[in-house]
FIZADREN-291899 format. One record per atom (N, C-alpha, C, O): residue in one letter; x negated, y, z negated; atom name. Coordinates in Angstrom, 2 decimals. Layout:
type->A; X->X; Y->Y; Z->Z; atom->CA;
...
END
This chain:
type->M; X->107.92; Y->-16.28; Z->78.59; atom->N;
type->M; X->108.10; Y->-16.33; Z->76.95; atom->CA;
type->M; X->107.85; Y->-14.81; Z->76.42; atom->C;
type->M; X->106.92; Y->-14.12; Z->76.83; atom->O;
type->L; X->108.66; Y->-14.43; Z->75.61; atom->N;
type->L; X->108.64; Y->-12.93; Z->75.07; atom->CA;
type->L; X->107.61; Y->-12.67; Z->74.01; atom->C;
type->L; X->107.13; Y->-11.55; Z->73.85; atom->O;
type->L; X->107.26; Y->-13.81; Z->73.23; atom->N;
type->L; X->106.37; Y->-13.52; Z->72.11; atom->CA;
type->L; X->104.83; Y->-13.74; Z->72.45; atom->C;
type->L; X->104.00; Y->-12.87; Z->72.16; atom->O;
type->G; X->104.50; Y->-14.78; Z->73.00; atom->N;
type->G; X->103.08; Y->-15.12; Z->73.61; atom->CA;
type->G; X->102.37; Y->-13.88; Z->74.12; atom->C;
type->G; X->101.36; Y->-13.52; Z->73.53; atom->O;
type->P; X->102.80; Y->-13.22; Z->75.14; atom->N;
type->P; X->101.93; Y->-12.18; Z->75.92; atom->CA;
type->P; X->101.59; Y->-11.09; Z->74.89; atom->C;
type->P; X->100.49; Y->-10.53; Z->74.92; atom->O;
type->K; X->102.62; Y->-10.76; Z->73.87; atom->N;
type->K; X->102.43; Y->-9.91; Z->72.95; atom->CA;
type->K; X->101.38; Y->-9.87; Z->72.17; atom->C;
type->K; X->100.90; Y->-8.85; Z->71.69; atom->O;
type->L; X->100.92; Y->-11.20; Z->71.96; atom->N;
type->L; X->100.04; Y->-11.60; Z->70.89; atom->CA;
type->L; X->98.72; Y->-12.17; Z->71.49; atom->C;
type->L; X->97.68; Y->-12.18; Z->70.83; atom->O;
type->A; X->98.77; Y->-12.58; Z->72.63; atom->N;
type->A; X->97.67; Y->-13.30; Z->73.39; atom->CA;
type->A; X->96.21; Y->-12.43; Z->73.22; atom->C;
type->A; X->95.25; Y->-13.04; Z->72.75; atom->O;
type->E; X->96.05; Y->-11.18; Z->73.56; atom->N;
type->E; X->94.95; Y->-10.42; Z->73.66; atom->CA;
type->E; X->94.81; Y->-9.45; Z->72.64; atom->C;
type->E; X->94.09; Y->-8.47; Z->72.83; atom->O;
type->Q; X->95.51; Y->-9.64; Z->71.38; atom->N;
type->Q; X->95.39; Y->-8.80; Z->70.38; atom->CA;
type->Q; X->93.97; Y->-8.84; Z->69.55; atom->C;
type->Q; X->93.35; Y->-9.90; Z->69.41; atom->O;
type->K; X->93.56; Y->-7.72; Z->69.07; atom->N;
type->K; X->92.38; Y->-7.57; Z->68.48; atom->CA;
type->K; X->92.41; Y->-7.93; Z->66.89; atom->C;
type->K; X->91.44; Y->-8.19; Z->66.18; atom->O;
type->T; X->93.58; Y->-7.88; Z->66.58; atom->N;
type->T; X->94.08; Y->-7.90; Z->64.94; atom->CA;
type->T; X->95.18; Y->-9.16; Z->65.13; atom->C;
type->T; X->95.77; Y->-9.53; Z->66.15; atom->O;
type->E; X->95.23; Y->-9.69; Z->63.75; atom->N;
type->E; X->96.30; Y->-10.80; Z->63.59; atom->CA;
type->E; X->97.56; Y->-9.81; Z->63.65; atom->C;
type->E; X->97.58; Y->-8.70; Z->63.13; atom->O;
type->R; X->98.55; Y->-10.35; Z->64.33; atom->N;
type->R; X->99.99; Y->-9.70; Z->64.21; atom->CA;
type->R; X->101.06; Y->-10.72; Z->64.22; atom->C;
type->R; X->100.93; Y->-11.77; Z->64.86; atom->O;
type->L; X->102.14; Y->-10.43; Z->63.51; atom->N;
type->L; X->103.35; Y->-11.04; Z->63.21; atom->CA;
type->L; X->104.55; Y->-10.43; Z->64.04; atom->C;
type->L; X->104.88; Y->-9.24; Z->63.98; atom->O;
type->L; X->105.10; Y->-11.33; Z->64.77; atom->N;
type->L; X->106.44; Y->-10.77; Z->65.51; atom->CA;
type->L; X->107.45; Y->-11.53; Z->64.83; atom->C;
type->L; X->107.30; Y->-12.70; Z->64.48; atom->O;
type->L; X->108.58; Y->-10.79; Z->64.64; atom->N;
type->L; X->109.80; Y->-11.59; Z->64.15; atom->CA;
type->L; X->111.08; Y->-11.06; Z->65.10; atom->C;
type->L; X->111.48; Y->-9.89; Z->65.15; atom->O;
type->A; X->111.59; Y->-12.13; Z->65.79; atom->N;
type->A; X->112.60; Y->-12.05; Z->66.64; atom->CA;
type->A; X->113.88; Y->-12.19; Z->65.86; atom->C;
type->A; X->114.20; Y->-13.32; Z->65.49; atom->O;
type->H; X->114.63; Y->-11.18; Z->65.59; atom->N;
type->H; X->116.02; Y->-11.34; Z->64.98; atom->CA;
type->H; X->116.89; Y->-11.40; Z->65.90; atom->C;
type->H; X->117.04; Y->-10.61; Z->66.83; atom->O;
type->L; X->117.81; Y->-12.80; Z->65.55; atom->N;
type->L; X->118.69; Y->-13.16; Z->66.83; atom->CA;
type->L; X->120.21; Y->-13.17; Z->65.95; atom->C;
type->L; X->120.35; Y->-13.28; Z->64.73; atom->O;
type->D; X->121.10; Y->-13.02; Z->66.84; atom->N;
type->D; X->122.40; Y->-12.98; Z->66.39; atom->CA;
type->D; X->123.06; Y->-14.54; Z->66.31; atom->C;
type->D; X->122.39; Y->-15.55; Z->66.47; atom->O;
type->R; X->124.42; Y->-14.53; Z->66.07; atom->N;
type->R; X->125.13; Y->-15.95; Z->65.96; atom->CA;
type->R; X->124.77; Y->-16.77; Z->67.30; atom->C;
type->R; X->124.43; Y->-17.95; Z->67.32; atom->O;
type->D; X->124.91; Y->-15.98; Z->68.35; atom->N;
type->D; X->124.65; Y->-16.65; Z->69.66; atom->CA;
type->D; X->123.23; Y->-16.93; Z->70.07; atom->C;
type->D; X->123.01; Y->-17.46; Z->71.16; atom->O;
type->R; X->122.25; Y->-16.58; Z->69.24; atom->N;
type->R; X->120.62; Y->-16.62; Z->69.47; atom->CA;
type->R; X->120.46; Y->-15.52; Z->70.40; atom->C;
type->R; X->119.51; Y->-15.76; Z->71.15; atom->O;
type->C; X->120.96; Y->-14.52; Z->70.61; atom->N;
type->C; X->120.52; Y->-13.51; Z->71.51; atom->CA;
type->C; X->119.66; Y->-12.62; Z->70.64; atom->C;
type->C; X->119.82; Y->-12.51; Z->69.42; atom->O;
type->L; X->118.82; Y->-12.06; Z->71.27; atom->N;
type->L; X->117.69; Y->-10.92; Z->70.62; atom->CA;
type->L; X->118.51; Y->-9.82; Z->70.23; atom->C;
type->L; X->119.31; Y->-9.33; Z->71.03; atom->O;
type->I; X->118.39; Y->-9.35; Z->68.98; atom->N;
type->I; X->119.01; Y->-8.04; Z->68.57; atom->CA;
type->I; X->117.79; Y->-6.92; Z->68.08; atom->C;
type->I; X->117.94; Y->-5.70; Z->68.16; atom->O;
type->A; X->116.63; Y->-7.56; Z->67.60; atom->N;
type->A; X->115.61; Y->-6.78; Z->67.20; atom->CA;
type->A; X->114.43; Y->-7.57; Z->67.42; atom->C;
type->A; X->114.47; Y->-8.79; Z->67.27; atom->O;
type->L; X->113.38; Y->-6.94; Z->67.76; atom->N;
type->L; X->111.84; Y->-7.46; Z->67.67; atom->CA;
type->L; X->111.04; Y->-6.56; Z->66.61; atom->C;
type->L; X->110.74; Y->-5.43; Z->66.99; atom->O;
type->C; X->110.69; Y->-6.93; Z->65.38; atom->N;
type->C; X->109.70; Y->-6.42; Z->64.68; atom->CA;
type->C; X->108.36; Y->-6.87; Z->64.58; atom->C;
type->C; X->108.09; Y->-8.05; Z->64.81; atom->O;
type->E; X->107.44; Y->-5.97; Z->64.24; atom->N;
type->E; X->106.06; Y->-6.29; Z->64.15; atom->CA;
type->E; X->105.40; Y->-5.95; Z->62.85; atom->C;
type->E; X->105.65; Y->-4.89; Z->62.29; atom->O;
type->Q; X->104.47; Y->-6.91; Z->62.32; atom->N;
type->Q; X->103.60; Y->-6.60; Z->61.19; atom->CA;
type->Q; X->102.32; Y->-6.80; Z->61.63; atom->C;
type->Q; X->102.10; Y->-7.79; Z->62.33; atom->O;
type->T; X->101.29; Y->-5.93; Z->61.31; atom->N;
type->T; X->100.02; Y->-6.07; Z->61.76; atom->CA;
type->T; X->99.19; Y->-6.25; Z->60.58; atom->C;
type->T; X->99.31; Y->-5.62; Z->59.53; atom->O;
type->G; X->98.27; Y->-7.24; Z->60.84; atom->N;
type->G; X->97.18; Y->-7.45; Z->59.69; atom->CA;
type->G; X->95.90; Y->-7.18; Z->59.91; atom->C;
type->G; X->95.74; Y->-6.21; Z->60.64; atom->O;
type->S; X->94.91; Y->-7.71; Z->59.53; atom->N;
type->S; X->93.40; Y->-7.44; Z->59.56; atom->CA;
type->S; X->92.90; Y->-8.04; Z->60.81; atom->C;
type->S; X->93.62; Y->-8.55; Z->61.68; atom->O;
type->H; X->91.70; Y->-7.95; Z->60.83; atom->N;
type->H; X->90.84; Y->-8.58; Z->61.92; atom->CA;
type->H; X->90.99; Y->-10.16; Z->61.89; atom->C;
type->H; X->90.92; Y->-10.83; Z->62.93; atom->O;
type->D; X->91.15; Y->-10.60; Z->60.88; atom->N;
type->D; X->91.35; Y->-12.27; Z->60.78; atom->CA;
type->D; X->92.46; Y->-12.58; Z->59.86; atom->C;
type->D; X->92.46; Y->-13.75; Z->59.48; atom->O;
type->A; X->93.26; Y->-11.94; Z->59.46; atom->N;
type->A; X->94.40; Y->-12.42; Z->58.60; atom->CA;
type->A; X->95.51; Y->-11.46; Z->58.49; atom->C;
type->A; X->95.28; Y->-10.27; Z->58.68; atom->O;
type->I; X->96.77; Y->-11.89; Z->58.19; atom->N;
type->I; X->97.82; Y->-11.12; Z->57.88; atom->CA;
type->I; X->98.85; Y->-11.79; Z->56.79; atom->C;
type->I; X->99.23; Y->-12.96; Z->56.80; atom->O;
type->A; X->99.20; Y->-10.81; Z->55.87; atom->N;
type->A; X->99.89; Y->-11.39; Z->54.98; atom->CA;
type->A; X->101.41; Y->-10.87; Z->55.13; atom->C;
type->A; X->101.74; Y->-9.70; Z->55.31; atom->O;
type->M; X->102.33; Y->-12.08; Z->55.02; atom->N;
type->M; X->103.65; Y->-11.98; Z->55.61; atom->CA;
type->M; X->104.31; Y->-11.03; Z->54.69; atom->C;
type->M; X->104.13; Y->-11.39; Z->53.53; atom->O;
type->A; X->105.06; Y->-9.88; Z->54.78; atom->N;
type->A; X->105.72; Y->-9.26; Z->53.92; atom->CA;
type->A; X->107.08; Y->-9.58; Z->53.72; atom->C;
type->A; X->107.96; Y->-8.88; Z->54.24; atom->O;
type->I; X->107.40; Y->-10.73; Z->52.93; atom->N;
type->I; X->108.68; Y->-11.20; Z->53.07; atom->CA;
type->I; X->109.92; Y->-10.25; Z->52.51; atom->C;
type->I; X->111.06; Y->-10.29; Z->52.97; atom->O;
type->G; X->109.57; Y->-9.57; Z->51.63; atom->N;
type->G; X->110.67; Y->-8.27; Z->51.29; atom->CA;
type->G; X->111.02; Y->-7.54; Z->52.36; atom->C;
type->G; X->112.21; Y->-7.26; Z->52.49; atom->O;
type->R; X->110.12; Y->-7.12; Z->53.27; atom->N;
type->R; X->110.29; Y->-6.29; Z->54.33; atom->CA;
type->R; X->111.11; Y->-7.02; Z->55.40; atom->C;
type->R; X->111.94; Y->-6.44; Z->56.10; atom->O;
type->I; X->110.79; Y->-8.40; Z->55.47; atom->N;
type->I; X->111.68; Y->-9.10; Z->56.42; atom->CA;
type->I; X->113.05; Y->-9.27; Z->56.12; atom->C;
type->I; X->113.98; Y->-9.16; Z->56.92; atom->O;
type->I; X->113.12; Y->-9.56; Z->54.80; atom->N;
type->I; X->114.48; Y->-9.72; Z->54.30; atom->CA;
type->I; X->115.34; Y->-8.39; Z->54.64; atom->C;
type->I; X->116.39; Y->-8.37; Z->55.29; atom->O;
type->R; X->114.72; Y->-7.38; Z->54.09; atom->N;
type->R; X->115.44; Y->-5.98; Z->54.47; atom->CA;
type->R; X->115.89; Y->-5.87; Z->55.92; atom->C;
type->R; X->117.04; Y->-5.63; Z->56.26; atom->O;
type->D; X->114.93; Y->-6.05; Z->56.69; atom->N;
type->D; X->114.86; Y->-5.95; Z->58.30; atom->CA;
type->D; X->116.07; Y->-6.86; Z->58.68; atom->C;
type->D; X->116.90; Y->-6.41; Z->59.48; atom->O;
type->S; X->116.24; Y->-8.09; Z->58.18; atom->N;
type->S; X->117.14; Y->-9.00; Z->58.39; atom->CA;
type->S; X->118.82; Y->-8.59; Z->57.98; atom->C;
type->S; X->119.83; Y->-8.99; Z->58.55; atom->O;
type->C; X->118.72; Y->-7.85; Z->57.03; atom->N;
type->C; X->119.89; Y->-7.31; Z->56.57; atom->CA;
type->C; X->120.34; Y->-6.01; Z->57.25; atom->C;
type->C; X->121.53; Y->-5.70; Z->57.36; atom->O;
type->V; X->119.46; Y->-5.38; Z->57.62; atom->N;
type->V; X->119.78; Y->-4.11; Z->58.40; atom->CA;
type->V; X->120.17; Y->-4.56; Z->59.91; atom->C;
type->V; X->121.03; Y->-3.90; Z->60.50; atom->O;
type->H; X->119.64; Y->-5.51; Z->60.45; atom->N;
type->H; X->120.20; Y->-6.02; Z->61.88; atom->CA;
type->H; X->121.23; Y->-6.88; Z->61.85; atom->C;
type->H; X->121.74; Y->-7.22; Z->62.92; atom->O;
type->D; X->121.68; Y->-7.36; Z->60.70; atom->N;
type->D; X->122.66; Y->-8.46; Z->60.45; atom->CA;
type->D; X->122.18; Y->-9.67; Z->61.45; atom->C;
type->D; X->122.84; Y->-10.12; Z->62.39; atom->O;
type->T; X->120.95; Y->-10.08; Z->61.05; atom->N;
type->T; X->120.33; Y->-11.35; Z->61.68; atom->CA;
type->T; X->121.07; Y->-12.70; Z->61.05; atom->C;
type->T; X->121.39; Y->-12.91; Z->59.88; atom->O;
type->R; X->121.24; Y->-13.58; Z->62.25; atom->N;
type->R; X->121.82; Y->-14.77; Z->61.84; atom->CA;
type->R; X->120.79; Y->-15.98; Z->61.91; atom->C;
type->R; X->120.99; Y->-17.02; Z->61.28; atom->O;
type->C; X->119.68; Y->-15.78; Z->62.69; atom->N;
type->C; X->118.77; Y->-16.76; Z->62.78; atom->CA;
type->C; X->117.26; Y->-15.93; Z->63.28; atom->C;
type->C; X->117.27; Y->-14.78; Z->63.73; atom->O;
type->M; X->116.29; Y->-16.59; Z->63.15; atom->N;
type->M; X->115.05; Y->-15.88; Z->63.37; atom->CA;
type->M; X->114.12; Y->-16.89; Z->64.09; atom->C;
type->M; X->114.29; Y->-18.11; Z->64.06; atom->O;
type->V; X->113.13; Y->-16.25; Z->64.76; atom->N;
type->V; X->111.88; Y->-17.01; Z->65.28; atom->CA;
type->V; X->110.81; Y->-15.90; Z->64.99; atom->C;
type->V; X->110.91; Y->-14.73; Z->65.35; atom->O;
type->I; X->109.76; Y->-16.47; Z->64.28; atom->N;
type->I; X->108.64; Y->-15.86; Z->63.97; atom->CA;
type->I; X->107.24; Y->-16.26; Z->64.76; atom->C;
type->I; X->107.08; Y->-17.44; Z->65.10; atom->O;
type->A; X->106.39; Y->-15.40; Z->64.99; atom->N;
type->A; X->105.25; Y->-15.87; Z->65.73; atom->CA;
type->A; X->104.25; Y->-15.01; Z->65.25; atom->C;
type->A; X->104.50; Y->-13.84; Z->64.92; atom->O;
type->H; X->102.87; Y->-15.64; Z->65.17; atom->N;
type->H; X->101.67; Y->-14.94; Z->65.00; atom->CA;
type->H; X->100.47; Y->-15.43; Z->65.72; atom->C;
type->H; X->100.53; Y->-16.54; Z->66.23; atom->O;
type->N; X->99.27; Y->-14.63; Z->65.83; atom->N;
type->N; X->98.21; Y->-14.99; Z->66.63; atom->CA;
type->N; X->96.98; Y->-15.72; Z->65.62; atom->C;
type->N; X->96.90; Y->-15.32; Z->64.46; atom->O;
type->H; X->96.30; Y->-16.48; Z->65.96; atom->N;
type->H; X->95.02; Y->-16.75; Z->65.37; atom->CA;
type->H; X->93.98; Y->-16.38; Z->66.26; atom->C;
type->H; X->93.84; Y->-16.98; Z->67.33; atom->O;
type->R; X->93.10; Y->-15.27; Z->65.86; atom->N;
type->R; X->91.96; Y->-14.89; Z->66.84; atom->CA;
type->R; X->91.22; Y->-15.91; Z->67.17; atom->C;
type->R; X->90.94; Y->-16.14; Z->68.34; atom->O;
type->G; X->90.74; Y->-16.79; Z->65.97; atom->N;
type->G; X->89.56; Y->-17.66; Z->66.22; atom->CA;
type->G; X->89.75; Y->-18.97; Z->67.30; atom->C;
type->G; X->88.89; Y->-19.84; Z->67.48; atom->O;
type->G; X->90.99; Y->-18.91; Z->67.92; atom->N;
type->G; X->91.12; Y->-20.05; Z->68.96; atom->CA;
type->G; X->91.72; Y->-21.35; Z->68.34; atom->C;
type->G; X->92.06; Y->-22.25; Z->69.11; atom->O;
type->N; X->91.86; Y->-21.51; Z->67.01; atom->N;
type->N; X->92.56; Y->-22.73; Z->66.43; atom->CA;
type->N; X->93.85; Y->-22.38; Z->66.24; atom->C;
type->N; X->94.06; Y->-21.51; Z->65.40; atom->O;
type->C; X->94.81; Y->-22.88; Z->66.85; atom->N;
type->C; X->96.37; Y->-22.62; Z->66.58; atom->CA;
type->C; X->96.84; Y->-23.57; Z->65.40; atom->C;
type->C; X->98.01; Y->-23.41; Z->65.06; atom->O;
type->F; X->96.18; Y->-24.43; Z->64.80; atom->N;
type->F; X->96.55; Y->-25.14; Z->63.66; atom->CA;
type->F; X->96.95; Y->-24.47; Z->62.61; atom->C;
type->F; X->96.16; Y->-23.56; Z->62.33; atom->O;
type->P; X->97.97; Y->-24.55; Z->61.83; atom->N;
type->P; X->98.46; Y->-23.73; Z->60.67; atom->CA;
type->P; X->97.45; Y->-23.79; Z->59.54; atom->C;
type->P; X->96.79; Y->-24.80; Z->59.30; atom->O;
type->S; X->97.35; Y->-22.75; Z->58.90; atom->N;
type->S; X->96.52; Y->-22.85; Z->57.69; atom->CA;
type->S; X->97.40; Y->-23.22; Z->56.41; atom->C;
type->S; X->98.62; Y->-23.37; Z->56.52; atom->O;
type->I; X->96.78; Y->-23.36; Z->55.29; atom->N;
type->I; X->97.58; Y->-23.56; Z->54.06; atom->CA;
type->I; X->98.55; Y->-22.32; Z->53.87; atom->C;
type->I; X->99.75; Y->-22.45; Z->53.60; atom->O;
type->A; X->97.92; Y->-21.15; Z->54.03; atom->N;
type->A; X->98.73; Y->-19.79; Z->53.77; atom->CA;
type->A; X->99.89; Y->-19.69; Z->54.91; atom->C;
type->A; X->100.99; Y->-19.25; Z->54.59; atom->O;
type->D; X->99.65; Y->-20.06; Z->56.12; atom->N;
type->D; X->100.77; Y->-20.21; Z->56.92; atom->CA;
type->D; X->101.79; Y->-21.09; Z->56.42; atom->C;
type->D; X->102.95; Y->-20.66; Z->56.48; atom->O;
type->L; X->101.61; Y->-22.13; Z->55.97; atom->N;
type->L; X->102.51; Y->-23.12; Z->55.66; atom->CA;
type->L; X->103.32; Y->-22.77; Z->54.41; atom->C;
type->L; X->104.52; Y->-23.03; Z->54.36; atom->O;
type->I; X->102.63; Y->-22.13; Z->53.31; atom->N;
type->I; X->103.24; Y->-21.67; Z->52.30; atom->CA;
type->I; X->104.23; Y->-20.59; Z->52.57; atom->C;
type->I; X->105.37; Y->-20.62; Z->52.12; atom->O;
type->A; X->103.71; Y->-19.56; Z->53.37; atom->N;
type->A; X->104.29; Y->-18.33; Z->53.42; atom->CA;
type->A; X->105.57; Y->-18.75; Z->54.45; atom->C;
type->A; X->106.66; Y->-18.20; Z->54.27; atom->O;
type->T; X->105.44; Y->-19.54; Z->55.32; atom->N;
type->T; X->106.73; Y->-20.08; Z->56.14; atom->CA;
type->T; X->107.69; Y->-20.62; Z->55.25; atom->C;
type->T; X->108.83; Y->-20.15; Z->55.31; atom->O;
type->R; X->107.46; Y->-21.53; Z->54.43; atom->N;
type->R; X->108.24; Y->-22.28; Z->53.71; atom->CA;
type->R; X->108.98; Y->-21.38; Z->52.48; atom->C;
type->R; X->110.10; Y->-21.70; Z->52.08; atom->O;
type->Q; X->108.34; Y->-20.39; Z->51.99; atom->N;
type->Q; X->108.81; Y->-19.29; Z->51.02; atom->CA;
type->Q; X->109.81; Y->-18.52; Z->51.95; atom->C;
type->Q; X->110.96; Y->-18.36; Z->51.52; atom->O;
type->L; X->109.47; Y->-18.01; Z->53.26; atom->N;
type->L; X->110.38; Y->-17.25; Z->53.96; atom->CA;
type->L; X->111.57; Y->-18.16; Z->54.28; atom->C;
type->L; X->112.70; Y->-17.71; Z->54.16; atom->O;
type->A; X->111.40; Y->-19.23; Z->54.63; atom->N;
type->A; X->112.58; Y->-20.14; Z->55.10; atom->CA;
type->A; X->113.55; Y->-20.43; Z->53.85; atom->C;
type->A; X->114.75; Y->-20.67; Z->53.97; atom->O;
type->Y; X->112.90; Y->-20.38; Z->52.70; atom->N;
type->Y; X->113.62; Y->-20.62; Z->51.57; atom->CA;
type->Y; X->114.41; Y->-19.19; Z->51.14; atom->C;
type->Y; X->115.57; Y->-19.28; Z->50.75; atom->O;
type->M; X->113.91; Y->-18.14; Z->51.20; atom->N;
type->M; X->114.60; Y->-16.93; Z->51.02; atom->CA;
type->M; X->115.66; Y->-16.59; Z->51.92; atom->C;
type->M; X->116.78; Y->-16.20; Z->51.59; atom->O;
type->L; X->115.15; Y->-16.81; Z->53.28; atom->N;
type->L; X->116.26; Y->-16.43; Z->54.31; atom->CA;
type->L; X->117.61; Y->-17.49; Z->53.96; atom->C;
type->L; X->118.77; Y->-17.06; Z->54.06; atom->O;
type->G; X->117.37; Y->-18.62; Z->53.64; atom->N;
type->G; X->118.48; Y->-19.42; Z->53.15; atom->CA;
type->G; X->119.43; Y->-18.87; Z->52.37; atom->C;
type->G; X->120.63; Y->-18.93; Z->52.66; atom->O;
type->F; X->118.95; Y->-18.25; Z->51.24; atom->N;
type->F; X->119.97; Y->-17.49; Z->50.42; atom->CA;
type->F; X->120.95; Y->-16.62; Z->51.20; atom->C;
type->F; X->122.07; Y->-16.39; Z->50.76; atom->O;
type->L; X->120.51; Y->-16.12; Z->52.40; atom->N;
type->L; X->121.25; Y->-15.15; Z->53.08; atom->CA;
type->L; X->122.02; Y->-15.81; Z->54.05; atom->C;
type->L; X->122.94; Y->-15.21; Z->54.61; atom->O;
type->E; X->121.72; Y->-17.20; Z->54.34; atom->N;
type->E; X->122.24; Y->-17.91; Z->55.37; atom->CA;
type->E; X->121.83; Y->-17.45; Z->56.86; atom->C;
type->E; X->122.55; Y->-17.28; Z->57.84; atom->O;
type->I; X->120.50; Y->-17.32; Z->56.71; atom->N;
type->I; X->119.85; Y->-16.98; Z->57.93; atom->CA;
type->I; X->118.80; Y->-18.09; Z->58.13; atom->C;
type->I; X->117.95; Y->-18.38; Z->57.29; atom->O;
type->A; X->118.96; Y->-18.78; Z->59.53; atom->N;
type->A; X->117.96; Y->-19.88; Z->59.79; atom->CA;
type->A; X->116.72; Y->-19.48; Z->60.53; atom->C;
type->A; X->116.64; Y->-18.82; Z->61.56; atom->O;
type->L; X->115.71; Y->-20.02; Z->59.77; atom->N;
type->L; X->114.46; Y->-19.89; Z->60.49; atom->CA;
type->L; X->114.22; Y->-20.88; Z->61.46; atom->C;
type->L; X->113.78; Y->-21.98; Z->61.13; atom->O;
type->L; X->114.51; Y->-20.56; Z->62.83; atom->N;
type->L; X->114.32; Y->-21.57; Z->63.73; atom->CA;
type->L; X->113.17; Y->-22.16; Z->64.18; atom->C;
type->L; X->113.20; Y->-23.30; Z->64.63; atom->O;
type->D; X->111.88; Y->-21.34; Z->64.10; atom->N;
type->D; X->110.65; Y->-21.80; Z->64.36; atom->CA;
type->D; X->109.67; Y->-20.67; Z->63.86; atom->C;
type->D; X->110.03; Y->-19.51; Z->63.68; atom->O;
type->H; X->108.46; Y->-21.10; Z->63.67; atom->N;
type->H; X->107.29; Y->-20.34; Z->63.51; atom->CA;
type->H; X->106.09; Y->-20.74; Z->64.51; atom->C;
type->H; X->105.38; Y->-21.71; Z->64.28; atom->O;
type->L; X->105.95; Y->-20.05; Z->65.44; atom->N;
type->L; X->104.96; Y->-20.36; Z->66.44; atom->CA;
type->L; X->103.59; Y->-19.53; Z->66.26; atom->C;
type->L; X->103.57; Y->-18.33; Z->66.01; atom->O;
type->I; X->102.44; Y->-20.36; Z->66.44; atom->N;
type->I; X->101.24; Y->-19.78; Z->66.37; atom->CA;
type->I; X->100.55; Y->-19.77; Z->67.58; atom->C;
type->I; X->100.48; Y->-20.84; Z->68.18; atom->O;
type->F; X->99.99; Y->-18.73; Z->68.09; atom->N;
type->F; X->99.30; Y->-18.50; Z->69.46; atom->CA;
type->F; X->97.77; Y->-18.39; Z->69.12; atom->C;
type->F; X->97.34; Y->-17.60; Z->68.29; atom->O;
type->A; X->97.12; Y->-19.14; Z->69.72; atom->N;
type->A; X->95.68; Y->-18.93; Z->69.78; atom->CA;
type->A; X->95.06; Y->-19.31; Z->71.09; atom->C;
type->A; X->95.36; Y->-20.40; Z->71.59; atom->O;
type->G; X->94.21; Y->-18.51; Z->71.68; atom->N;
type->G; X->93.51; Y->-18.60; Z->72.91; atom->CA;
type->G; X->94.76; Y->-19.00; Z->73.84; atom->C;
type->G; X->95.77; Y->-18.31; Z->73.82; atom->O;
type->R; X->94.67; Y->-20.07; Z->74.60; atom->N;
type->R; X->95.90; Y->-20.69; Z->75.45; atom->CA;
type->R; X->96.62; Y->-21.65; Z->74.90; atom->C;
type->R; X->97.36; Y->-22.32; Z->75.62; atom->O;
type->G; X->96.54; Y->-21.88; Z->73.52; atom->N;
type->G; X->97.51; Y->-22.78; Z->72.83; atom->CA;
type->G; X->98.48; Y->-22.17; Z->72.17; atom->C;
type->G; X->98.46; Y->-20.95; Z->72.02; atom->O;
type->I; X->99.34; Y->-22.85; Z->71.76; atom->N;
type->I; X->100.63; Y->-22.77; Z->70.92; atom->CA;
type->I; X->100.98; Y->-23.79; Z->70.19; atom->C;
type->I; X->100.99; Y->-24.93; Z->70.68; atom->O;
type->I; X->101.31; Y->-23.56; Z->69.00; atom->N;
type->I; X->101.76; Y->-24.74; Z->68.18; atom->CA;
type->I; X->103.22; Y->-24.31; Z->67.69; atom->C;
type->I; X->103.46; Y->-23.10; Z->67.58; atom->O;
type->S; X->104.20; Y->-25.23; Z->67.39; atom->N;
type->S; X->105.44; Y->-25.03; Z->66.84; atom->CA;
type->S; X->105.69; Y->-25.75; Z->65.62; atom->C;
type->S; X->105.56; Y->-26.97; Z->65.53; atom->O;
type->F; X->106.09; Y->-24.92; Z->64.56; atom->N;
type->F; X->106.28; Y->-25.71; Z->63.19; atom->CA;
type->F; X->107.54; Y->-26.61; Z->63.37; atom->C;
type->F; X->107.60; Y->-27.69; Z->62.78; atom->O;
type->R; X->108.40; Y->-26.27; Z->64.05; atom->N;
type->R; X->109.67; Y->-27.08; Z->64.26; atom->CA;
type->R; X->109.14; Y->-28.46; Z->64.91; atom->C;
type->R; X->109.52; Y->-29.54; Z->64.46; atom->O;
type->R; X->108.23; Y->-28.36; Z->66.03; atom->N;
type->R; X->108.00; Y->-29.65; Z->66.59; atom->CA;
type->R; X->107.00; Y->-30.50; Z->65.73; atom->C;
type->R; X->106.98; Y->-31.73; Z->65.82; atom->O;
type->L; X->106.16; Y->-29.79; Z->64.88; atom->N;
type->L; X->105.39; Y->-30.48; Z->63.86; atom->CA;
type->L; X->106.13; Y->-31.14; Z->62.74; atom->C;
type->L; X->105.54; Y->-31.91; Z->61.98; atom->O;
type->G; X->107.47; Y->-30.87; Z->62.60; atom->N;
type->G; X->108.38; Y->-31.31; Z->61.36; atom->CA;
type->G; X->108.06; Y->-30.57; Z->60.11; atom->C;
type->G; X->108.25; Y->-31.01; Z->58.98; atom->O;
type->L; X->107.56; Y->-29.37; Z->60.40; atom->N;
type->L; X->107.29; Y->-28.37; Z->59.22; atom->CA;
type->L; X->108.33; Y->-27.63; Z->58.87; atom->C;
type->L; X->108.37; Y->-27.01; Z->57.81; atom->O;
type->L; X->109.28; Y->-27.64; Z->59.75; atom->N;
type->L; X->110.49; Y->-26.73; Z->59.35; atom->CA;
type->L; X->111.83; Y->-27.52; Z->59.72; atom->C;
type->L; X->112.92; Y->-27.01; Z->59.50; atom->O;
END
């Protein structure tokens, strides 16, 4: 998996954004860095980068350093806001993955997307 190894051993929370084309091929991998235990999703920057890369769909992933991969309320709200904003540009948010320790959780599998 492309995203997991980049997040597994990080000392700070990080958000990775996989920008994909119409055929779901990777066209860009962008990163946002947070603090020791939190990250704020910069939605404006994500939208701008999506336009620059002509993104058609996206997968995002971030790490939880504490070992619990269950999404926080902030994770849920930010993901819904991002999916809503991307929808105006006809960009599909395919999934939001959270990595913590050896665990992984998928918003799509949980029915949250």
